[in-house]
N, C-alpha and C positions, 0 to 999 in steps of 0.2 A: 496603305492600306493596313486594313488590321492584322497586326503577327498573328498566326495558325501554327498549330504541331506544337513541338515543344516551346512554351513560350516562360518568359522569364517578367514576372510580376515585380515591380515595385510600388509601395505605400513610402509615403510620410505624411508626418504632420508637424506640429510646430509645438515643442514642451512646454506648457504650463501660461498657454494662449491666454488663461482669464488673468491669472497675477501678469501678466504680461500690459493687457488692457488697462489694470488698472494703475500700471507704474505709468505709460502712455500717454495716458488716454486716448478719446475716442478717435479723435485727430492725429493722434503721434502712432498709433495704433494701424489707423489704416495704411499711413505709408509705409512702416513695418513690412507691412502683409503685402501693399505693391511689390515692395524690391523682392520680399520674399519669391512672389508668386512668378517674379518677370524673371530671376534669376534657374529656379525650377528651367524653368519653359523651356528657357535659353539651350539650357545645359542639355535637359532630357532631348529634343527636336535634333540639336547638334549630332546626337547618336542614332535618332530614325527612333525617339520615340513616340508610343502609341499615347495619347492621353484618352484612358478610359471612361475618369473620372475626378471630377474636385469637389468636394465641399468646404467651406471653410476657408481652413488654415490647411487643408488636407490635399494627399495627390493620388492618383490612383494612375502608375504609367504600367505599360507591355510593351516588351524589346523579344526580339527575334533572335535576342543570342544575348547571352550571359554577360561575353566578355560587353559588348553595349552597355548594358543596363550597370554593372560594375563601373565603366568609365562613365560612363553619365553621372553617376552619382556622386564618382567621387571628383568629378571636376564643380558639381554644384555646390556640395560640402566647401569645397576650396572659397567659391566666390560667395561662399556666405559664411566666413570665419569672422570677418569685418562687421557683418548685419546684428541688429538687434533681435534677431530668431534664434532659437538653439534648437535646430529640426531633427529628430529620429528617422530611421528609415529602415525598414523591414523588408528585404527579398528573397522571392522563392522560386523557384522552376518547375512549371508540369508538363501537363497536356487537357489543359483543360475543354470544355464546350462551349463552341462559338454560340452564344445570343445576342447576334448584332444589333447593336455596335458595343456589346457588353460581351462578360464572360459569365460562364456560370459553373460551378463544381468546387472540391473541397481546396483544390490548390488558391485561389481566391480568397478562401477562409484562411486558410495557414498563411498567406501572404499578409496580411489583416494581424493574425493574431502574435507571426514575430516582429515586426513592428510595434507592437503595445507593448513588449516586455522590454524593449530600445532604451535608451535614455537619449537626452537631446545630445545631440554631436554625435551620435552614435551610429554607427550602419552593422546593424546583425542581417546576418545569410546563412540559409540551411544547406543541409550537405548536396541536398540536390542540385541547389547552385553551383557548391563548390565543386562537385565531380563534373561543370562542365569549363571550368576554368583552367587554365595555364598554370602550372607551378610556380611560374614568378609574380602572380599576385600573392600582396602582404597581408596573410589573414591570420588571426589569432586563433587558437581552436579554444572555444569556451564548455567543452564535453555536453554531455545530453541534459535537456530539458525540456519540462514537461507545458506545453500549452495553454492558456484558458479555455480549447474546446475541448478539454480532460482527457487529448487524443496519448499515444504510444509517446514514451519520450524521443526528442529526437535529437541529433548533434548539431550544432549551431557554431555559425564563424563571426569573428570580430573584423572588418574590415579597417587595417591601422590599428597601430599599439597601443593607439591612447588607453589610460588609465580610467576606468566606468564605476561603480557600485555592481554589485551583484546583479545580472538581469529580472525584470518584474517578471517571472516566471514563477509556476507552481513550485513549491517547494516543499522538503517537510510535509508530504501528504502520503497518503494509502488511497486516495482515492480511485474508485474501479474508472477500467477505461470503459466508454460506453461503447453498445456494436454499434450504432447509428448517431448522426449529427442532432443537436438541439436546436427545434425548428421552431423558430414564431416565440407568443408567451412574452414579448418584447415589453409590454404592461407589469405581467409579473412578476416577470422576472427583477424588476428597477423596482418592485416594488418591496422581496422577500430581500434585494442586496441593503435598500436603504433600510428595512428594521434588523439587520445582520450589524447594521453599523452605526446602529442607537444607544448609548451609555446604559438608557435606563431595561435594554432589553437583554437578558443575560439566557433566558429561554423562549425558544420559538418551537412551534407544535406544525406543522403542516397538515393540514386532516385534509380528509375527504374519501370516496369508499376509493375500492383497490380499484385499478385498471387508469386515475382519472392524470399519473402522470406526479404523483409524489415523489419518487426518488429522485427524477431525473432533474424534477424543476431543483430540491434542494441542493441536488450537486453542482449544476451550473449554477447558483446561487454562489455557493461558498467558492467556485474557482474565482468567481467575478470578484468577489468582496475578499482574495488572499492576501493584500497587501494590510488588512485590518490584524490578521493573522500572522505574527512575524515567529511565532512557537510553532506553527504549522495548523494541519488540518485532518483530521482522522473520522473516517470513517470506519461505522462499528454495524456491522449486520446482524440484527435482532430475527429475524427470519429462520432462522436454523435453529434457535433456543428454542426449547420447552419447557424447561425450569427456569422462574423467573432469579434466583437466587443465582447464576452465573452470568447474571447481570453485567456489575460491575468486574468479573473477572476476565466479560468478553470488551470491556471497555480497556482494562489493563495490558490486554492483548494485543492488541490494536496499537497500545502507545509504546510495548515494549517496557512496559513499567512491571518490577518480578513482585512476586508475594511475597513477605516479611513473616515469618516465623513471630506465631506470638501477637500478631494484627491482626485486625479482622480488616479484610481488602478495601473498604472505605476510609479507612487511616491514612494506610498506603499511597492511595490516588490524594487525599488531599493533602500530606504531604507532598507529592511528586509534581502537581497540576500548580498548588496555592501559587500565586500571581503570575502561573502565565499566560500569555495572549493566544490562546489557542482556540480550535472551533472542535465538538464534537458533535456530529450526525450520525444520532441514535435512527437507525432505519426500519422500519417494520415494526415496532413498538405493540401494537394494538391487541396482540395473544396472550401478549405475558401481561395484561393489565387484568384487576387493578392493582396485584402486587409487585412488578414492578416499579411503579410510581414513586415506592419509599426509594428505590435507590437512582432513581433519575433525580430526585430531589434533593437528596445526598453528593449529586453532584453539581445540582444547581448551589449551591449552598459554599463550595469553594470558590474563593474569591479571582478571578481572571478570567476561567476558560467561560465561554459562550457554547450553550447548548443549541440544538436545530434537530427536533424529534416527525418524524414523518408517523401516523399513525391514521386508522379508519374513525378513532376519536379520541378528543381531548382527554388529557392527563389530571386533570380537575385540579392542579398544582398551584399554588398561589404566586403570584407573580408572572405568571404561564404567557406568551402574545401569541394568539391562535391566529392563523393564517391559512380561512376557509380555500384549497384551491381551486377554482371554475373549471369545467368546460373549456375547450380551444377555442377563441371566437372561427368565425366560419374561415374567413380568410386562411386562420391557420391550420382548423384542419384541412381544408384544401389541399393548403401545400403539404402538412403529413401525407395522407395518401397520396401524391403524388410524387413525394421524393420515395415513399416503400416502395411503391408501382414502378417504377424506374430502376430501384436494383436491380429487379427480373426482369424491366423490358424499359431499355430507355429512352426508345419511341415512343413509349405509354405519353400520350397527351388526354388534359384533364376534359371532361365533359360535365353538362349544368346535370346528367347524374349523378357525379362527385359528389357535388356541395348539397344536394337532396340525401343521400344515403348518411354522407356525416351528419348531418343535421336527425335523420331517423335513427341514427346511432349518440345521439346529443351529445355531439362533437368530443366524445371521450376518446384517444389517443389509444387503449389498449384496443377495444373494439376495431376502431381506424385500423389500426397496424393489420389486425387479424383480418379484416375485410380485404384490404391490397395484398396481404400475401396470396389473394384468389383469382388477382385479375390477369395471372398467362391461362386459368381456367374459364373463367367467367366475365364477361363484361360489366362496366360499373352499371347498366340499364340489368342487367338477369343480377348482379347482389343487390340490387338495390328492390327487386321485386323478392326476392326470397328470403333476405334478412329481413324486409318490412313484414312477407308473411307469417313470418316467428316471431317479431314484436306486436305484432297483431293481438297475439294472441294475451298478452300483460293490460291491456287496457283495463280491465276490469278491474286489478287487483291493486289494494290499496296497502298491502301489508309489508312493503318493503321500502329501501329507499328507489326511487324509481330510476336513479343512474347505477343503481346497483341490479337492479332488475333487468336492465339493458346488457350491463357487462354478461350477466349469465346469462339470457338468451344467446348471446355471439357466441360465448363461449360453447354454448350447446350448439352452435349452427356449425362452430367450427371442429367440434367434435363428432359428429353426426357423418361431415363429409370425408373424414377418416376410413380408412380401410380397416379390416380388422387386426392384420398384423401394427400400423400406425396406432390402433388406438390401445392395441395392450403396448406397445413401449411406450406409447405416452403417460399411460397408466403407472409401468414398472418408475420410469422417471422419477415421480415423486419422493421415494424411495428416499433418493442423495440428500443431504444436508448441506448446501453450498455449495452444489454442484459434483461436475465428476468427470473423468476422463473417459474419451469412449474405450480404452479397454475396460472399464469398472464399468460402463455401460451393459460392452457386448457381454459381460459375466453376469450380470448380477440380472438385466432383464433384459438377454436372450437376443440382443437387438444387432441390427447390423449397421454398417456406414451408410448403406442407401438407406432404409429406414430414419436414420437420426439423419440423417441430409434433406430428408423430405419431413420433417417435421420442421428442423432448423427453415425451411421456404417456406413454411406453412407462419412461421414466427412462433411457433408452440413451445421448440427449445431455443433458447440462445446460446450462442458461443462466444467465450471471452479468450484472448490470448494471453497466456502468461509466460515466466520466465523458464515456466518448464514442458510450455508447451499450451495448448489449446483445451480448455475445459468447457463444458458442456452444462448451463441450469436453465430452471425453470421461474417466470415471473413468481411470486408469491399470489396471488390470484390464481394463478395456471396450476402452480402445484397443491394448494388447495382444492382446487376440483379434480386435478387427475388424481392425488389419496382418497378423497370421496367416493371417485370411480372402484378405485383399486378393490375399495372395503366391499363396496358394492357386488361384485365380480367375485369374492370372497378368495382374493390373488395376497391380500397382504402377509398373511404369518410364510406364504413361500418365503415373498420378493425380499421381505427384513429377512429373513435366515440367511436368504444369500445373499444379502448386503450385510450381514455381520460375519458372515462366512470369508469374505472377501477382503474387504477391511482389517478382519483379524490375520488375515493372509500375509497382504500386504504388510501390516505392521511387525509379522514375526520373519517376512523377508529382509526388511530395513534392518530388525536387530540382528539375524545369524551375519549379515552384511559389518553390523556396525557392532558388535560385541567387545572387538577388541579394541575399536576406535570410531569415535563421529567419526561422518563423512560429511563435506557439506552437500554430494546432491540427494544425500536422503534428506539432512533435515529440509531443503528448500521442496524436496517432493512429501515431506511427510506434514510439512507445515499448512498447505492447501488443506490437506482431510481434516482438521480437527475436530467441523461436528459431523461428519462421517464416523469419525472414533467416536465421541461421544454418541451417538447415534446408536455405535454398535455398542457400547458398555451400558447404555439402558434396555436396550434389548436382552441381556445377558443377564441383567438385574431382574426386570420383569419375569423372563422365564426360569430364574432359578440355573443359571447354566453356567456350574462354580468353576469348572475348568476353561470355556472361553474369557470367562470376566478374568482368568489368572493372566489366560496366555497375550490378551490385547494389556492389560495391566504392569505389567513384566517385560513386555516388545517393546513398550511405548516409553518406561521409567527414564532414562538415559536423555530421550531427546524433549519428554518432557519440563526434563532440569533444566537443559539449556535452552528452551523457550522461556524457563520462567513458572509455569507451571507448577510449583510445587507442591502446593496445598491440595490442589485437585489427584493428582496422582499420590500422592498419600492415602486421599480417600481411599482412591478405586485398590489401591494395594491393603493397605487394612481389610479391609473386604477379603480382598485373593487370600489374606496370610489368614483367614480366621476359615476361610471357607476346602481349601486345599492341603488336605491331610497328608500321609506318609506313603498312601497307594502312588500316588505318581512323585518320587521322589526328584527327579530333575527337575520337575515343574515347580515343584516346592522349593527348592534347592533356589531357584530363577528368582522366584518372587521373591526370598528370603534377601537375595544378592544386592536385588535393585532394591529393597526398603530400607537394607540398610544403607544403603551409598545415597539415599533420599534422606534420610534419619542424619547422617555423617553432614552432610552438604547444608541442610538446616540449624547443625552445632546440636544435634542431640545424640548427644556421644555416646551413653549407657545404652538407650534405646536399639541407636546403631550397631553397637557392639555384641549385643546380645542376638540380632537377627544372622550376625556376618558370619560369628561364631559358630552357630545352627548350620548356616551355610557352607562354612569352609569343614565343620564336619560330615556334610553330606556327600562333597565335593569331593573329599580324601578320601571316601568310598566308592566312589563311583569314577574312579581315578581320572576326572577331570581338573587337568593340569588347566587349563585355562581358567575355570571357576574360580579355583585356587587362588591365582593369579590377580582376579577383580578383586575376590575378599579380603586380600593381602594390602592392595593399594588400598582400598575402599577403610578397611584397620587404622592405615596410615592417617587417612581425611579425618577420622574419628577423635583419634589422636591427637592430632593438630588442633584441633576444634577444641579440646579439653586440656590443651596448654605443654601438652608435653611432646614439644620436639625430638626427642631422643628417643621414645618411643616410637615419633611416627617415622623421625628416619632409620629403624630397624625394619620396621614392615615394609617401606620403598627400598631400601638393601634388598630384604629376602627376596621382596617381587620383580626387581630389578636383576638378580642371581637368576631365577628362575626363569623370566625371559629369554636372559643370556645362555640357559643350560640348555631348552627346548626349543631355541629358535621362534622365540612367540616375539617378533619384533615391538610388534602395537606395544602390546604391555611393557617392553623394556623400556619404549620412548615414553611411557606417560609416569613411570616411577620416578626418571630420568626425569621430566619436565618436574614432577614435584618436590627433589630432591633437588633442582636448582633452583626453586618458586622459595624452597626455607634457606638453600645460602644464601638468597637474594635479602630475606627476612635479615638474619644473622651479619651480613654486611662483608661476608665472602668471596664479594665479587666479580672474584677472574673464576672459584669453581663456580659462581654462577654462572658464567657467560659459557665455561668448555661445560657443561651438564644440557645448557639450551641450546649450545648449536649444535652440539649428537641427538637429542630431540628435535629440533629443528628438520635436520633431513630427513627425516621419518614423517614426518608431518606434510612436510612442502612435497613429499615425493607422492601423499596417500590422498593428496587435495583433502586434508582435515580442517576444521574450524581451529583446532586448537593448534597449529601454525603461527593463531597469532598471539597466541599467549606467548610461545617461543621469544617470537620476536620484541615484544613489551617485558621481558625478563632482559634482555638482551639492550634492549634503550636503558631500559632505567639502569641497569650494572654499569653503563658508560655512564649515563648523567652523574650518578650518586658518586661514582669515582671520578668526578670532573673531565669527563672526557666527551665534550658538549658537542664538537663537532661529529663524532662515532652516533651522540644520543640523540643529534636532530635527526640525521638519516637512518635510522634505524625504527625510532619511534613513529618518522612518516610513513615509513614502508608498513609499518604496523597500520596505522591509521589507513593506509590504500586499501591495504587487505581488507581489514574491518568493515569497510566502507564497500566493500566488493560482500562482505556476506552477512550485511547487516548485524553487524556486532558491536552494537550500540554501548555494553559494556566497556568492553576493554577500550572500544576505541574512547572513550570519557578517562579512563586513566591513563593511556597516550598521551592525549591533550593537554589533561596537567602536566605530563612529565614534559611536554615538547615549552609549555607558557614558563615553567619555571626556568628550562634553560632559556628563554627569551627574557627574562629578569636577569640571568646569571651573567647574561649579555647584556646588558644594559639596555633591552630594547621591550619598555614597557606597552610599546603600543601594540607591537604584537602580540605580547605575550595579554593584553587585553582582550584582543582578538578571540586568539585560540581557547579562551578562557570561557569566552561567548559563545561561541559553538559546543559547550559544552554542556544539551541542554538537560540535562537532568541525568545525562546516563552514571554518573557515580552514582546516583541513589539506585539504579538498581542493581549494580556491579556490589556495593554493600549489601543489598538484599540477598545474593546467592553467595556471597562471601568469596568473592571475589578482586578484594579489594582491603586497604587494610587503616588503620585509624590516622596512619602516618600521609596517607596518602587524602583524605578528605581535612585534616588540617592544615597540610601544603595549598592545598587549593583555596581556602577560607583565608589564609596569611595572605597568597597573591591576590587575591580578591581583595581585599585591606586596601593593598598598595597602590594596585590599576585605580580604584575608587579615590584614594589619595590623590594619584595624577591628575584625578579630574578626566576621565577616557570613559565615564556611561556612556557616551555614544557610539566609542567602539567595540563596547560589550555589547551596546544591542546590535551594532553591522553584523558583528559574529556569530548572532544568534539566528539571523538570517541565513547561512549559509551549513550547505547541509553537510555531512559527514564526507562526502566524494568534493564539495568544493573546498573544504578546509584541508583535503588530503593532496588537493591539487594545489594546491597557494604554498600547503610547505615543503613539497618534492619539485617546484618550478622554483621558488628561489633561489 
């Protein structure tokens, strides 16, 4: 009987079956395959397994209980231990829909994807299955992983305690989570993956009109080809950018490579990416052409990375491989329409009208999705009639690509079906660069939740879940259309003003809470609004709004330095310093404070001190004690950058005393952190330890990312004084904290320290693994003044040692580990 309700799926296949065939020959392989099939079927049948499907060397089984599934797999794997085959297994539980004798639904795909990330001899199962098992089952927690369906990370477990390489899951990537499953396009996907894996293709451009599915195809191809790129895959959305000069900065931000004073960003990227086997996916480049072609050409000249670009037109660059994205084939188009319609009504059944409708819209994915979103109101036959009438009006036109005309007509039709309130909110949504929260939409667009939900239901707005909550965004084709309509309705000036005011207010709220100390929650929150803040800056510059420019630049300065966008915020602050006069003394003081801090971090000590001395004078006149403390701390940084450690100590001691006298714990902790770092540099390890522990308590309680810095100082003090067990534990905790906060730069320094500990304890293998996991993070740390020459010298020395030991393969294995993976490796040891 076919299991129903909560079902546990098991997928199996033979790892390396092609190599096994070559080794055994046809007859030997046939015999090995027969043994494999017999033992799988015998073990699974003994536990009431239901054979759903088999193909070649793979099986798909369903079990009514998770316990039975795991027992069957354990028995089968034991029976196969002496066999010629190495089997990998994936297990997942869910509540799929029945389609006798098979199943349909995401749970089927999820189980198959789990198997695909396992190795031969390994059984991997999902948390959904784990929660259905007794506690006595021997499982190893493998942490959270993204599968190649690009879904959100899920926690995976291994059956038994065997040692295997890292799972073949997606790692080191920022690929967005699609709102829907990838459907069809098997031929196109295979062709794009093939191009991505060719050594002679370093720049691949997917072209086609808006709405053809270029982005979705590129993302899925990247996921499928992930093993080709051990140094990661990075998505860079170019759609929110309006200035082609920001293309390379956007790439650096996605990679967490920091800008360096005195060097152009192209050189920084070249140094950071040279020799790295990674993939850059530059999405929606067309509106920045032809100017952006030079930036993309500079990236393509770097040895190592591969580039995929989506654009409505080719880049016209040497070495560019084009891939024109075609419309869907008929079968895939119908499948897409049906899947989207079933999201509204699970009982929806396709009719011949669906195929005809898909053909009328040229089998383009976006028009299909827009039409399917209306199946709760119209039948497929009614949709065919209504959309067909609109398309018939275009028959005589030859002014544009026919597929682009079809897209425009479908969007027109969808827009006209909206009521007046939905149209107004749809138009207003176009003001957001990179999406928005519901709260922002309510304030800027005067939207309510019901209207946003209605636009979601109609596929005119999309939702993406993030670590800070849901965000709402528009496909670029729809955003362009909505912006055009907003301009026609003479609403643009008012909506853009409200947009700038909302994000200025957000930045000021963050600054008010972070003026004394950066907070994890605000750094995460603001990182999602980078392009909206840029849009606000552009609005201020276009309209000569000096005060708004100054408020935004000053409010974002500290967070932008933490993120690494130092040169960009410096440009903003330079303009703000010029435009804000003495009439608003508190605002001028804040701009000068942040300007001085940024210049100090960049090593421009003289310019920093000029801004900070003026700011300090204003703060004293205003009796702004917190501002005085900020200036004293920043003057200490400037002094340290020009090599005057005693002057730096004097400023930080004064700041520390001020914090103590006025109960400013955050300011006291920051000065204490800087003094501990100074003590460490001067080999006063006990003093460094005492000061770092004092600061650490404040940072941990406040949930500030600076807690990572105190752990680093404590770990390094232990390592440099020969207390290796303490160093290993504390640097491991630092690494774990960095992984939780994406603190790549501090994490990289901790990795180098841990590698040095491993060498000191005679474990070159472990050192190689840890050094491999430092994937360029030290470069980022160096560019923002967070590391010392000694750290880089140590790393070079350690790399030479492990390479002399012939451990290049272990270095490569380390490169496949994420920061979270290596933190777990260190702490579990």
